[in-house]
N, CA, C and O atoms as a GROMACS GRO file, in nm:
protein
  608
    1MET      N    1  -7.404   1.470  -2.655
    1MET     CA    2  -7.446   1.572  -2.577
    1MET      C    3  -7.464   1.714  -2.659
    1MET      O    4  -7.384   1.732  -2.751
    2ALA      N    5  -7.539   1.793  -2.637
    2ALA     CA    6  -7.562   1.917  -2.699
    2ALA      C    7  -7.476   2.017  -2.635
    2ALA      O    8  -7.472   2.028  -2.513
    3SER      N    9  -7.392   2.105  -2.733
    3SER     CA   10  -7.321   2.213  -2.692
    3SER      C   11  -7.418   2.343  -2.639
    3SER      O   12  -7.526   2.374  -2.690
    4SER      N   13  -7.348   2.413  -2.520
    4SER     CA   14  -7.457   2.495  -2.476
    4SER      C   15  -7.370   2.601  -2.519
    4SER      O   16  -7.258   2.588  -2.568
    5SER      N   17  -7.445   2.729  -2.491
    5SER     CA   18  -7.380   2.853  -2.522
    5SER      C   19  -7.350   2.892  -2.372
    5SER      O   20  -7.411   2.834  -2.283
    6PRO      N   21  -7.250   2.997  -2.339
    6PRO     CA   22  -7.210   3.040  -2.224
    6PRO      C   23  -7.296   3.072  -2.125
    6PRO      O   24  -7.352   3.181  -2.128
    7THR      N   25  -7.315   2.997  -2.038
    7THR     CA   26  -7.428   3.022  -1.928
    7THR      C   27  -7.364   3.012  -1.811
    7THR      O   28  -7.254   2.957  -1.809
    8ALA      N   29  -7.430   3.071  -1.675
    8ALA     CA   30  -7.387   3.064  -1.542
    8ALA      C   31  -7.322   2.896  -1.532
    8ALA      O   32  -7.214   2.873  -1.479
    9GLU      N   33  -7.419   2.776  -1.602
    9GLU     CA   34  -7.376   2.643  -1.569
    9GLU      C   35  -7.248   2.612  -1.640
    9GLU      O   36  -7.164   2.539  -1.586
   10THR      N   37  -7.230   2.662  -1.757
   10THR     CA   38  -7.103   2.619  -1.847
   10THR      C   39  -6.992   2.692  -1.766
   10THR      O   40  -6.890   2.625  -1.749
   11LEU      N   41  -6.992   2.810  -1.716
   11LEU     CA   42  -6.903   2.872  -1.630
   11LEU      C   43  -6.846   2.806  -1.502
   11LEU      O   44  -6.730   2.806  -1.463
   12ALA      N   45  -6.964   2.744  -1.441
   12ALA     CA   46  -6.934   2.648  -1.325
   12ALA      C   47  -6.855   2.543  -1.350
   12ALA      O   48  -6.763   2.507  -1.276
   13VAL      N   49  -6.895   2.477  -1.478
   13VAL     CA   50  -6.806   2.352  -1.526
   13VAL      C   51  -6.649   2.423  -1.570
   13VAL      O   52  -6.550   2.350  -1.569
   14VAL      N   53  -6.641   2.514  -1.593
   14VAL     CA   54  -6.508   2.535  -1.653
   14VAL      C   55  -6.416   2.596  -1.507
   14VAL      O   56  -6.293   2.598  -1.498
   15ASP      N   57  -6.502   2.635  -1.416
   15ASP     CA   58  -6.441   2.659  -1.267
   15ASP      C   59  -6.359   2.556  -1.233
   15ASP      O   60  -6.247   2.568  -1.183
   16ALA      N   61  -6.411   2.464  -1.257
   16ALA     CA   62  -6.353   2.323  -1.194
   16ALA      C   63  -6.197   2.321  -1.247
   16ALA      O   64  -6.105   2.294  -1.170
   17LEU      N   65  -6.178   2.350  -1.383
   17LEU     CA   66  -6.033   2.339  -1.445
   17LEU      C   67  -5.980   2.442  -1.401
   17LEU      O   68  -5.859   2.425  -1.382
   18TYR      N   69  -6.025   2.572  -1.368
   18TYR     CA   70  -5.958   2.672  -1.314
   18TYR      C   71  -5.891   2.648  -1.156
   18TYR      O   72  -5.781   2.678  -1.110
   19ARG      N   73  -6.004   2.583  -1.099
   19ARG     CA   74  -5.959   2.537  -0.961
   19ARG      C   75  -5.830   2.452  -0.943
   19ARG      O   76  -5.744   2.462  -0.856
   20TYR      N   77  -5.841   2.367  -1.047
   20TYR     CA   78  -5.732   2.265  -1.059
   20TYR      C   79  -5.615   2.342  -1.102
   20TYR      O   80  -5.514   2.315  -1.036
   21ALA      N   81  -5.599   2.431  -1.194
   21ALA     CA   82  -5.471   2.496  -1.221
   21ALA      C   83  -5.422   2.570  -1.115
   21ALA      O   84  -5.305   2.564  -1.076
   22ALA      N   85  -5.533   2.657  -1.054
   22ALA     CA   86  -5.488   2.755  -0.950
   22ALA      C   87  -5.434   2.639  -0.821
   22ALA      O   88  -5.344   2.685  -0.751
   23GLY      N   89  -5.467   2.535  -0.793
   23GLY     CA   90  -5.443   2.466  -0.681
   23GLY      C   91  -5.318   2.428  -0.701
   23GLY      O   92  -5.239   2.415  -0.608
   24ILE      N   93  -5.281   2.401  -0.864
   24ILE     CA   94  -5.128   2.352  -0.878
   24ILE      C   95  -5.048   2.462  -0.849
   24ILE      O   96  -4.957   2.456  -0.767
   25ASP      N   97  -5.081   2.581  -0.923
   25ASP     CA   98  -4.994   2.706  -0.915
   25ASP      C   99  -4.965   2.759  -0.782
   25ASP      O  100  -4.852   2.798  -0.753
   26LEU      N  101  -5.082   2.763  -0.684
   26LEU     CA  102  -5.062   2.845  -0.539
   26LEU      C  103  -5.022   2.719  -0.487
   26LEU      O  104  -5.014   2.742  -0.366
   27ARG      N  105  -4.992   2.601  -0.504
   27ARG     CA  106  -4.960   2.482  -0.400
   27ARG      C  107  -5.076   2.501  -0.292
   27ARG      O  108  -5.047   2.509  -0.173
   28ASP      N  109  -5.211   2.508  -0.340
   28ASP     CA  110  -5.297   2.507  -0.243
   28ASP      C  111  -5.347   2.356  -0.263
   28ASP      O  112  -5.381   2.327  -0.378
   29GLN      N  113  -5.354   2.275  -0.182
   29GLN     CA  114  -5.366   2.130  -0.164
   29GLN      C  115  -5.553   2.121  -0.181
   29GLN      O  116  -5.619   2.048  -0.256
   30ASP      N  117  -5.593   2.211  -0.094
   30ASP     CA  118  -5.722   2.200  -0.067
   30ASP      C  119  -5.814   2.267  -0.208
   30ASP      O  120  -5.917   2.214  -0.249
   31LEU      N  121  -5.763   2.370  -0.257
   31LEU     CA  122  -5.830   2.399  -0.376
   31LEU      C  123  -5.800   2.296  -0.484
   31LEU      O  124  -5.894   2.270  -0.561
   32LEU      N  125  -5.692   2.237  -0.501
   32LEU     CA  126  -5.664   2.150  -0.593
   32LEU      C  127  -5.776   2.033  -0.583
   32LEU      O  128  -5.847   1.999  -0.678
   33ALA      N  129  -5.780   1.964  -0.421
   33ALA     CA  130  -5.879   1.890  -0.403
   33ALA      C  131  -6.019   1.908  -0.425
   33ALA      O  132  -6.100   1.817  -0.443
   34SER      N  133  -6.044   2.044  -0.421
   34SER     CA  134  -6.209   2.080  -0.458
   34SER      C  135  -6.243   2.061  -0.631
   34SER      O  136  -6.356   2.051  -0.680
   35SER      N  137  -6.130   2.060  -0.695
   35SER     CA  138  -6.158   2.041  -0.805
   35SER      C  139  -6.178   1.880  -0.867
   35SER      O  140  -6.206   1.857  -0.984
   36LEU      N  141  -6.158   1.788  -0.773
   36LEU     CA  142  -6.149   1.654  -0.819
   36LEU      C  143  -6.260   1.574  -0.757
   36LEU      O  144  -6.302   1.596  -0.643
   37ALA      N  145  -6.310   1.469  -0.844
   37ALA     CA  146  -6.403   1.410  -0.794
   37ALA      C  147  -6.308   1.254  -0.711
   37ALA      O  148  -6.205   1.200  -0.751
   38GLU      N  149  -6.395   1.221  -0.585
   38GLU     CA  150  -6.322   1.111  -0.495
   38GLU      C  151  -6.234   1.034  -0.603
   38GLU      O  152  -6.112   1.027  -0.587
   39ASP      N  153  -6.292   0.979  -0.705
   39ASP     CA  154  -6.219   0.858  -0.778
   39ASP      C  155  -6.152   0.922  -0.905
   39ASP      O  156  -6.151   0.857  -1.009
   40ALA      N  157  -6.104   1.033  -0.901
   40ALA     CA  158  -6.089   1.102  -1.054
   40ALA      C  159  -5.957   1.042  -1.091
   40ALA      O  160  -5.879   0.992  -1.010
   41ILE      N  161  -5.936   1.050  -1.232
   41ILE     CA  162  -5.862   0.974  -1.309
   41ILE      C  163  -5.769   1.104  -1.386
   41ILE      O  164  -5.830   1.193  -1.444
   42SER      N  165  -5.636   1.104  -1.380
   42SER     CA  166  -5.552   1.177  -1.453
   42SER      C  167  -5.482   1.113  -1.565
   42SER      O  168  -5.420   1.018  -1.517
   43ASP      N  169  -5.464   1.118  -1.688
   43ASP     CA  170  -5.407   1.019  -1.762
   43ASP      C  171  -5.301   1.157  -1.850
   43ASP      O  172  -5.355   1.237  -1.926
   44PHE      N  173  -5.204   1.159  -1.831
   44PHE     CA  174  -5.081   1.256  -1.880
   44PHE      C  175  -5.015   1.182  -1.967
   44PHE      O  176  -4.918   1.238  -2.019
   45ARG      N  177  -5.041   1.048  -2.007
   45ARG     CA  178  -4.922   0.970  -2.094
   45ARG      C  179  -4.937   1.011  -2.220
   45ARG      O  180  -4.844   0.979  -2.293
   46PRO      N  181  -5.029   1.075  -2.273
   46PRO     CA  182  -4.990   1.115  -2.409
   46PRO      C  183  -4.900   1.237  -2.426
   46PRO      O  184  -4.832   1.254  -2.527
   47THR      N  185  -4.902   1.313  -2.330
   47THR     CA  186  -4.823   1.437  -2.315
   47THR      C  187  -4.655   1.377  -2.302
   47THR      O  188  -4.560   1.399  -2.377
   48ALA      N  189  -4.663   1.298  -2.183
   48ALA     CA  190  -4.541   1.252  -2.134
   48ALA      C  191  -4.464   1.150  -2.249
   48ALA      O  192  -4.343   1.129  -2.249
   49ALA      N  193  -4.572   1.086  -2.358
   49ALA     CA  194  -4.474   1.006  -2.457
   49ALA      C  195  -4.411   1.094  -2.557
   49ALA      O  196  -4.298   1.070  -2.600
   50LYS      N  197  -4.502   1.228  -2.608
   50LYS     CA  198  -4.447   1.316  -2.675
   50LYS      C  199  -4.318   1.370  -2.651
   50LYS      O  200  -4.236   1.402  -2.738
   51ALA      N  201  -4.299   1.383  -2.480
   51ALA     CA  202  -4.184   1.430  -2.441
   51ALA      C  203  -4.062   1.322  -2.428
   51ALA      O  204  -3.943   1.354  -2.423
   52GLY      N  205  -4.108   1.203  -2.424
   52GLY     CA  206  -4.006   1.118  -2.421
   52GLY      C  207  -3.975   1.043  -2.274
   52GLY      O  208  -3.864   1.002  -2.238
   53PHE      N  209  -4.092   1.036  -2.202
   53PHE     CA  210  -4.082   0.973  -2.080
   53PHE      C  211  -4.211   0.894  -2.065
   53PHE      O  212  -4.289   0.888  -2.160
   54GLU      N  213  -4.238   0.833  -1.945
   54GLU     CA  214  -4.343   0.754  -1.866
   54GLU      C  215  -4.406   0.826  -1.754
   54GLU      O  216  -4.349   0.863  -1.651
   55TYR      N  217  -4.535   0.842  -1.786
   55TYR     CA  218  -4.586   0.870  -1.637
   55TYR      C  219  -4.741   0.770  -1.639
   55TYR      O  220  -4.810   0.739  -1.737
   56PRO      N  221  -4.757   0.744  -1.526
   56PRO     CA  222  -4.866   0.621  -1.501
   56PRO      C  223  -4.976   0.709  -1.479
   56PRO      O  224  -4.961   0.825  -1.440
   57VAL      N  225  -5.116   0.644  -1.509
   57VAL     CA  226  -5.261   0.702  -1.520
   57VAL      C  227  -5.265   0.708  -1.361
   57VAL      O  228  -5.205   0.619  -1.300
   58LEU      N  229  -5.328   0.804  -1.293
   58LEU     CA  230  -5.320   0.838  -1.168
   58LEU      C  231  -5.484   0.828  -1.127
   58LEU      O  232  -5.570   0.861  -1.208
   59GLN      N  233  -5.514   0.784  -1.010
   59GLN     CA  234  -5.645   0.742  -0.985
   59GLN      C  235  -5.671   0.790  -0.832
   59GLN      O  236  -5.594   0.760  -0.740
   60GLY      N  237  -5.769   0.855  -0.819
   60GLY     CA  238  -5.814   0.901  -0.684
   60GLY      C  239  -5.780   1.046  -0.641
   60GLY      O  240  -5.667   1.086  -0.673
   61ARG      N  241  -5.854   1.124  -0.578
   61ARG     CA  242  -5.836   1.262  -0.530
   61ARG      C  243  -5.694   1.256  -0.453
   61ARG      O  244  -5.603   1.334  -0.478
   62ASP      N  245  -5.686   1.172  -0.374
   62ASP     CA  246  -5.556   1.195  -0.273
   62ASP      C  247  -5.443   1.164  -0.343
   62ASP      O  248  -5.337   1.226  -0.332
   63THR      N  249  -5.463   1.063  -0.422
   63THR     CA  250  -5.318   1.023  -0.505
   63THR      C  251  -5.294   1.134  -0.606
   63THR      O  252  -5.177   1.146  -0.640
   64LEU      N  253  -5.385   1.220  -0.663
   64LEU     CA  254  -5.354   1.299  -0.772
   64LEU      C  255  -5.300   1.408  -0.694
   64LEU      O  256  -5.208   1.471  -0.746
   65VAL      N  257  -5.354   1.453  -0.546
   65VAL     CA  258  -5.309   1.585  -0.499
   65VAL      C  259  -5.181   1.547  -0.457
   65VAL      O  260  -5.089   1.623  -0.488
   66SER      N  261  -5.157   1.453  -0.396
   66SER     CA  262  -5.008   1.375  -0.349
   66SER      C  263  -4.908   1.411  -0.459
   66SER      O  264  -4.820   1.497  -0.457
   67ALA      N  265  -4.946   1.316  -0.566
   67ALA     CA  266  -4.848   1.298  -0.707
   67ALA      C  267  -4.804   1.442  -0.767
   67ALA      O  268  -4.688   1.475  -0.793
   68LEU      N  269  -4.897   1.506  -0.780
   68LEU     CA  270  -4.896   1.652  -0.847
   68LEU      C  271  -4.821   1.750  -0.733
   68LEU      O  272  -4.742   1.835  -0.775
   69SER      N  273  -4.843   1.740  -0.610
   69SER     CA  274  -4.743   1.784  -0.514
   69SER      C  275  -4.620   1.759  -0.502
   69SER      O  276  -4.538   1.850  -0.506
   70ALA      N  277  -4.590   1.646  -0.487
   70ALA     CA  278  -4.455   1.583  -0.494
   70ALA      C  279  -4.368   1.613  -0.618
   70ALA      O  280  -4.248   1.642  -0.609
   71SER      N  281  -4.452   1.600  -0.762
   71SER     CA  282  -4.367   1.580  -0.880
   71SER      C  283  -4.348   1.738  -0.928
   71SER      O  284  -4.276   1.759  -1.026
   72LEU      N  285  -4.410   1.849  -0.863
   72LEU     CA  286  -4.358   1.982  -0.883
   72LEU      C  287  -4.288   2.063  -0.753
   72LEU      O  288  -4.268   2.185  -0.752
   73ALA      N  289  -4.262   1.991  -0.668
   73ALA     CA  290  -4.155   2.055  -0.570
   73ALA      C  291  -4.060   2.089  -0.631
   73ALA      O  292  -4.011   2.024  -0.724
   74GLY      N  293  -4.016   2.202  -0.587
   74GLY     CA  294  -3.920   2.295  -0.655
   74GLY      C  295  -3.929   2.356  -0.772
   74GLY      O  296  -3.839   2.429  -0.814
   75ILE      N  297  -4.028   2.335  -0.832
   75ILE     CA  298  -4.062   2.405  -0.960
   75ILE      C  299  -4.206   2.521  -0.949
   75ILE      O  300  -4.319   2.492  -0.911
   76ASP      N  301  -4.164   2.631  -0.988
   76ASP     CA  302  -4.272   2.746  -0.982
   76ASP      C  303  -4.331   2.698  -1.129
   76ASP      O  304  -4.258   2.650  -1.216
   77THR      N  305  -4.474   2.718  -1.144
   77THR     CA  306  -4.574   2.662  -1.244
   77THR      C  307  -4.703   2.809  -1.275
   77THR      O  308  -4.765   2.867  -1.186
   78THR      N  309  -4.708   2.828  -1.376
   78THR     CA  310  -4.811   2.902  -1.415
   78THR      C  311  -4.895   2.819  -1.523
   78THR      O  312  -4.846   2.770  -1.624
   79HIS      N  313  -5.040   2.809  -1.483
   79HIS     CA  314  -5.120   2.742  -1.595
   79HIS      C  315  -5.221   2.840  -1.663
   79HIS      O  316  -5.297   2.902  -1.588
   80THR      N  317  -5.227   2.859  -1.776
   80THR     CA  318  -5.340   2.937  -1.830
   80THR      C  319  -5.432   2.852  -1.925
   80THR      O  320  -5.400   2.781  -2.020
   81VAL      N  321  -5.566   2.880  -1.867
   81VAL     CA  322  -5.688   2.791  -1.938
   81VAL      C  323  -5.733   2.886  -2.052
   81VAL      O  324  -5.750   3.005  -2.027
   82SER      N  325  -5.752   2.840  -2.166
   82SER     CA  326  -5.810   2.912  -2.284
   82SER      C  327  -5.911   2.822  -2.346
   82SER      O  328  -5.923   2.707  -2.304
   83ASN      N  329  -5.997   2.874  -2.456
   83ASN     CA  330  -6.053   2.811  -2.528
   83ASN      C  331  -6.153   2.698  -2.474
   83ASN      O  332  -6.163   2.595  -2.540
   84PRO      N  333  -6.234   2.716  -2.344
   84PRO     CA  334  -6.303   2.572  -2.325
   84PRO      C  335  -6.436   2.596  -2.394
   84PRO      O  336  -6.496   2.700  -2.418
   85ARG      N  337  -6.466   2.460  -2.422
   85ARG     CA  338  -6.601   2.434  -2.490
   85ARG      C  339  -6.647   2.325  -2.388
   85ARG      O  340  -6.574   2.237  -2.343
   86VAL      N  341  -6.773   2.343  -2.361
   86VAL     CA  342  -6.834   2.251  -2.257
   86VAL      C  343  -6.952   2.196  -2.320
   86VAL      O  344  -7.020   2.276  -2.385
   87TRP      N  345  -6.985   2.094  -2.315
   87TRP     CA  346  -7.114   2.013  -2.342
   87TRP      C  347  -7.184   1.936  -2.226
   87TRP      O  348  -7.149   1.826  -2.185
   88LEU      N  349  -7.289   2.010  -2.178
   88LEU     CA  350  -7.349   1.970  -2.059
   88LEU      C  351  -7.467   1.852  -2.093
   88LEU      O  352  -7.524   1.846  -2.202
   89GLU      N  353  -7.489   1.774  -1.998
   89GLU     CA  354  -7.592   1.676  -1.982
   89GLU      C  355  -7.628   1.633  -1.864
   89GLU      O  356  -7.559   1.556  -1.797
   90GLY      N  357  -7.756   1.685  -1.823
   90GLY     CA  358  -7.780   1.661  -1.682
   90GLY      C  359  -7.668   1.718  -1.596
   90GLY      O  360  -7.610   1.826  -1.607
   91ASP      N  361  -7.652   1.618  -1.506
   91ASP     CA  362  -7.525   1.620  -1.388
   91ASP      C  363  -7.410   1.583  -1.456
   91ASP      O  364  -7.319   1.550  -1.380
   92THR      N  365  -7.384   1.577  -1.571
   92THR     CA  366  -7.235   1.545  -1.619
   92THR      C  367  -7.214   1.617  -1.728
   92THR      O  368  -7.315   1.654  -1.789
   93ALA      N  369  -7.071   1.658  -1.782
   93ALA     CA  370  -7.049   1.761  -1.851
   93ALA      C  371  -6.905   1.688  -1.919
   93ALA      O  372  -6.832   1.610  -1.858
   94ARG      N  373  -6.889   1.729  -2.046
   94ARG     CA  374  -6.761   1.728  -2.103
   94ARG      C  375  -6.710   1.851  -2.144
   94ARG      O  376  -6.781   1.933  -2.201
   95MET      N  377  -6.584   1.870  -2.119
   95MET     CA  378  -6.509   2.000  -2.162
   95MET      C  379  -6.384   1.943  -2.232
   95MET      O  380  -6.321   1.841  -2.204
   96GLU      N  381  -6.358   2.055  -2.353
   96GLU     CA  382  -6.209   2.058  -2.401
   96GLU      C  383  -6.165   2.199  -2.380
   96GLU      O  384  -6.234   2.299  -2.399
   97ALA      N  385  -6.044   2.193  -2.340
   97ALA     CA  386  -5.962   2.316  -2.338
   97ALA      C  387  -5.825   2.322  -2.355
   97ALA      O  388  -5.754   2.226  -2.324
   98LEU      N  389  -5.771   2.442  -2.409
   98LEU     CA  390  -5.616   2.462  -2.397
   98LEU      C  391  -5.557   2.489  -2.273
   98LEU      O  392  -5.616   2.571  -2.204
   99VAL      N  393  -5.439   2.433  -2.222
   99VAL     CA  394  -5.395   2.468  -2.121
   99VAL      C  395  -5.232   2.498  -2.136
   99VAL      O  396  -5.162   2.399  -2.157
  100GLU      N  397  -5.170   2.622  -2.126
  100GLU     CA  398  -5.054   2.638  -2.141
  100GLU      C  399  -4.982   2.634  -2.012
  100GLU      O  400  -5.018   2.706  -1.918
  101ALA      N  401  -4.868   2.542  -2.004
  101ALA     CA  402  -4.800   2.542  -1.836
  101ALA      C  403  -4.680   2.579  -1.866
  101ALA      O  404  -4.624   2.539  -1.968
  102GLN      N  405  -4.633   2.650  -1.791
  102GLN     CA  406  -4.482   2.721  -1.782
  102GLN      C  407  -4.443   2.640  -1.632
  102GLN      O  408  -4.508   2.620  -1.529
  103HIS      N  409  -4.328   2.611  -1.670
  103HIS     CA  410  -4.243   2.568  -1.551
  103HIS      C  411  -4.108   2.602  -1.514
  103HIS      O  412  -4.020   2.570  -1.595
  104VAL      N  413  -4.073   2.664  -1.403
  104VAL     CA  414  -3.927   2.698  -1.416
  104VAL      C  415  -3.894   2.677  -1.280
  104VAL      O  416  -3.980   2.681  -1.193
  105LEU      N  417  -3.759   2.651  -1.253
  105LEU     CA  418  -3.710   2.614  -1.126
  105LEU      C  419  -3.717   2.714  -1.033
  105LEU      O  420  -3.682   2.824  -1.074
  106GLN      N  421  -3.757   2.705  -0.900
  106GLN     CA  422  -3.769   2.810  -0.822
  106GLN      C  423  -3.630   2.887  -0.786
  106GLN      O  424  -3.624   3.005  -0.754
  107ASP      N  425  -3.493   2.774  -0.800
  107ASP     CA  426  -3.409   2.875  -0.774
  107ASP      C  427  -3.331   2.914  -0.889
  107ASP      O  428  -3.218   2.960  -0.875
  108ASP      N  429  -3.388   2.897  -1.009
  108ASP     CA  430  -3.343   2.931  -1.123
  108ASP      C  431  -3.446   2.956  -1.236
  108ASP      O  432  -3.471   2.874  -1.326
  109HIS      N  433  -3.502   3.078  -1.222
  109HIS     CA  434  -3.617   3.126  -1.346
  109HIS      C  435  -3.570   3.137  -1.478
  109HIS      O  436  -3.644   3.140  -1.576
  110SER      N  437  -3.419   3.146  -1.483
  110SER     CA  438  -3.369   3.166  -1.634
  110SER      C  439  -3.400   3.036  -1.717
  110SER      O  440  -3.412   3.044  -1.840
  111ARG      N  441  -3.416   2.900  -1.640
  111ARG     CA  442  -3.425   2.804  -1.716
  111ARG      C  443  -3.602   2.778  -1.718
  111ARG      O  444  -3.663   2.794  -1.612
  112HIS      N  445  -3.665   2.744  -1.827
  112HIS     CA  446  -3.808   2.703  -1.849
  112HIS      C  447  -3.804   2.573  -1.917
  112HIS      O  448  -3.706   2.521  -1.970
  113TYR      N  449  -3.942   2.520  -1.907
  113TYR     CA  450  -4.003   2.409  -1.962
  113TYR      C  451  -4.168   2.466  -1.987
  113TYR      O  452  -4.252   2.474  -1.899
  114MET      N  453  -4.185   2.500  -2.122
  114MET     CA  454  -4.326   2.542  -2.145
  114MET      C  455  -4.396   2.445  -2.242
  114MET      O  456  -4.335   2.401  -2.340
  115MET      N  457  -4.535   2.407  -2.212
  115MET     CA  458  -4.608   2.330  -2.282
  115MET      C  459  -4.746   2.392  -2.335
  115MET      O  460  -4.802   2.471  -2.259
  116LYS      N  461  -4.797   2.368  -2.440
  116LYS     CA  462  -4.937   2.375  -2.472
  116LYS      C  463  -5.011   2.255  -2.490
  116LYS      O  464  -4.991   2.181  -2.586
  117ASN      N  465  -5.118   2.225  -2.379
  117ASN     CA  466  -5.153   2.107  -2.383
  117ASN      C  467  -5.315   2.098  -2.410
  117ASN      O  468  -5.384   2.177  -2.344
  118CYS      N  469  -5.367   2.030  -2.478
  118CYS     CA  470  -5.527   1.979  -2.500
  118CYS      C  471  -5.557   1.897  -2.396
  118CYS      O  472  -5.509   1.785  -2.384
  119TYR      N  473  -5.662   1.964  -2.294
  119TYR     CA  474  -5.744   1.896  -2.208
  119TYR      C  475  -5.864   1.826  -2.260
  119TYR      O  476  -5.935   1.872  -2.350
  120ASP      N  477  -5.884   1.711  -2.199
  120ASP     CA  478  -6.010   1.644  -2.266
  120ASP      C  479  -6.046   1.601  -2.138
  120ASP      O  480  -5.974   1.522  -2.076
  121VAL      N  481  -6.187   1.662  -2.075
  121VAL     CA  482  -6.217   1.664  -1.923
  121VAL      C  483  -6.335   1.612  -1.913
  121VAL      O  484  -6.422   1.670  -1.977
  122ASP      N  485  -6.376   1.487  -1.833
  122ASP     CA  486  -6.531   1.457  -1.783
  122ASP      C  487  -6.543   1.503  -1.668
  122ASP      O  488  -6.455   1.483  -1.585
  123LEU      N  489  -6.647   1.569  -1.641
  123LEU     CA  490  -6.720   1.622  -1.521
  123LEU      C  491  -6.826   1.575  -1.469
  123LEU      O  492  -6.893   1.503  -1.544
  124SER      N  493  -6.874   1.594  -1.341
  124SER     CA  494  -6.971   1.571  -1.283
  124SER      C  495  -7.036   1.672  -1.170
  124SER      O  496  -6.960   1.735  -1.096
  125ARG      N  497  -7.166   1.684  -1.160
  125ARG     CA  498  -7.176   1.786  -1.052
  125ARG      C  499  -7.174   1.724  -0.901
  125ARG      O  500  -7.217   1.610  -0.880
  126ASN      N  501  -7.123   1.801  -0.804
  126ASN     CA  502  -7.112   1.736  -0.674
  126ASN      C  503  -7.147   1.861  -0.574
  126ASN      O  504  -7.074   1.952  -0.535
  127GLY      N  505  -7.285   1.830  -0.547
  127GLY     CA  506  -7.354   1.948  -0.483
  127GLY      C  507  -7.362   2.084  -0.585
  127GLY      O  508  -7.419   2.097  -0.694
  128GLU      N  509  -7.300   2.159  -0.523
  128GLU     CA  510  -7.318   2.298  -0.565
  128GLU      C  511  -7.186   2.343  -0.683
  128GLU      O  512  -7.186   2.448  -0.748
  129VAL      N  513  -7.103   2.258  -0.686
  129VAL     CA  514  -6.977   2.267  -0.796
  129VAL      C  515  -6.967   2.148  -0.862
  129VAL      O  516  -7.016   2.044  -0.818
  130TRP      N  517  -6.902   2.157  -0.971
  130TRP     CA  518  -6.850   2.062  -1.059
  130TRP      C  519  -6.728   2.013  -1.027
  130TRP      O  520  -6.644   2.091  -0.983
  131VAL      N  521  -6.697   1.873  -1.044
  131VAL     CA  522  -6.543   1.822  -1.040
  131VAL      C  523  -6.547   1.725  -1.148
  131VAL      O  524  -6.636   1.667  -1.209
  132ILE      N  525  -6.404   1.729  -1.153
  132ILE     CA  526  -6.319   1.655  -1.283
  132ILE      C  527  -6.336   1.510  -1.224
  132ILE      O  528  -6.294   1.472  -1.115
  133GLN      N  529  -6.400   1.440  -1.311
  133GLN     CA  530  -6.395   1.289  -1.297
  133GLN      C  531  -6.280   1.207  -1.377
  133GLN      O  532  -6.241   1.098  -1.337
  134ARG      N  533  -6.226   1.275  -1.501
  134ARG     CA  534  -6.138   1.219  -1.558
  134ARG      C  535  -6.062   1.357  -1.654
  134ARG      O  536  -6.127   1.452  -1.697
  135VAL      N  537  -5.939   1.342  -1.670
  135VAL     CA  538  -5.866   1.431  -1.765
  135VAL      C  539  -5.772   1.373  -1.827
  135VAL      O  540  -5.681   1.328  -1.757
  136ILE      N  541  -5.764   1.357  -1.955
  136ILE     CA  542  -5.671   1.333  -2.053
  136ILE      C  543  -5.579   1.446  -2.112
  136ILE      O  544  -5.623   1.531  -2.189
  137VAL      N  545  -5.463   1.440  -2.076
  137VAL     CA  546  -5.381   1.590  -2.130
  137VAL      C  547  -5.302   1.529  -2.263
  137VAL      O  548  -5.226   1.432  -2.258
  138ASP      N  549  -5.329   1.594  -2.362
  138ASP     CA  550  -5.228   1.558  -2.485
  138ASP      C  551  -5.152   1.695  -2.531
  138ASP      O  552  -5.207   1.803  -2.547
  139ASN      N  553  -5.046   1.674  -2.545
  139ASN     CA  554  -4.942   1.797  -2.592
  139ASN      C  555  -4.934   1.838  -2.721
  139ASN      O  556  -4.903   1.757  -2.808
  140VAL      N  557  -4.962   1.968  -2.751
  140VAL     CA  558  -4.954   2.011  -2.880
  140VAL      C  559  -4.824   2.059  -2.930
  140VAL      O  560  -4.792   2.048  -3.049
  141TRP      N  561  -4.757   2.106  -2.852
  141TRP     CA  562  -4.619   2.186  -2.863
  141TRP      C  563  -4.571   2.190  -2.706
  141TRP      O  564  -4.640   2.182  -2.605
  142ARG      N  565  -4.419   2.205  -2.722
  142ARG     CA  566  -4.341   2.219  -2.565
  142ARG      C  567  -4.202   2.287  -2.633
  142ARG      O  568  -4.164   2.269  -2.749
  143ASN      N  569  -4.153   2.348  -2.556
  143ASN     CA  570  -4.028   2.395  -2.576
  143ASN      C  571  -3.965   2.425  -2.444
  143ASN      O  572  -4.037   2.433  -2.344
  144GLY      N  573  -3.830   2.443  -2.434
  144GLY     CA  574  -3.738   2.477  -2.318
  144GLY      C  575  -3.659   2.328  -2.275
  144GLY      O  576  -3.639   2.227  -2.342
  145ASP      N  577  -3.632   2.355  -2.163
  145ASP     CA  578  -3.535   2.251  -2.115
  145ASP      C  579  -3.611   2.130  -2.029
  145ASP      O  580  -3.636   2.147  -1.910
  146LEU      N  581  -3.635   2.041  -2.080
  146LEU     CA  582  -3.725   1.912  -2.011
  146LEU      C  583  -3.670   1.856  -1.873
  146LEU      O  584  -3.738   1.791  -1.793
  147SER      N  585  -3.527   1.894  -1.855
  147SER     CA  586  -3.468   1.862  -1.712
  147SER      C  587  -3.543   1.948  -1.613
  147SER      O  588  -3.560   1.905  -1.498
  148VAL      N  589  -3.588   2.063  -1.648
  148VAL     CA  590  -3.692   2.172  -1.539
  148VAL      C  591  -3.778   2.080  -1.527
  148VAL      O  592  -3.780   2.044  -1.409
  149PHE      N  593  -3.863   2.012  -1.600
  149PHE     CA  594  -3.991   1.953  -1.582
  149PHE      C  595  -3.964   1.846  -1.467
  149PHE      O  596  -4.044   1.811  -1.380
  150ALA      N  597  -3.854   1.809  -1.484
  150ALA     CA  598  -3.778   1.679  -1.370
  150ALA      C  599  -3.755   1.756  -1.243
  150ALA      O  600  -3.756   1.687  -1.141
  151GLY      N  601  -3.732   1.904  -1.227
  151GLY     CA  602  -3.694   1.952  -1.115
  151GLY      C  603  -3.557   1.969  -1.092
  151GLY      O  604  -3.515   2.023  -0.990
  152VAL      N  605  -3.476   1.919  -1.195
  152VAL     CA  606  -3.306   1.942  -1.198
  152VAL      C  607  -3.267   2.037  -1.294
  152VAL      O  608  -3.148   2.066  -1.309
   0.00000   0.00000   0.00000
């Protein structure tokens, strides 16, 4: 696939990841769902392995929305997307981006777990918007209290 310069189309691709992150942070299940293909796949295993725990590959929009909502209950998050690089090929795209994810307990913001992750994302056009088909999340660095990530 050929790399493209920043255009309205590349920004529309990146918007899928913005909707994904904002849907998580705002606890907006409809916004999160709007970022995902019906058969979307999320693979968080590389990041989980580096932190010392297991996390299954999730498949299907409804499964992802439900699992993310449940696993982050009791946790406030902020996800910051940066350095997106997009390759377009017709109605498909590939994107790499860095995502910084801060996690704090809702009842104790003095404890945190912060991660800087590399996202490798395959997307497809769904009408007027782009949606995530597959995302692999790999960790670059992390710090803080891992028990916060577990909501305890």
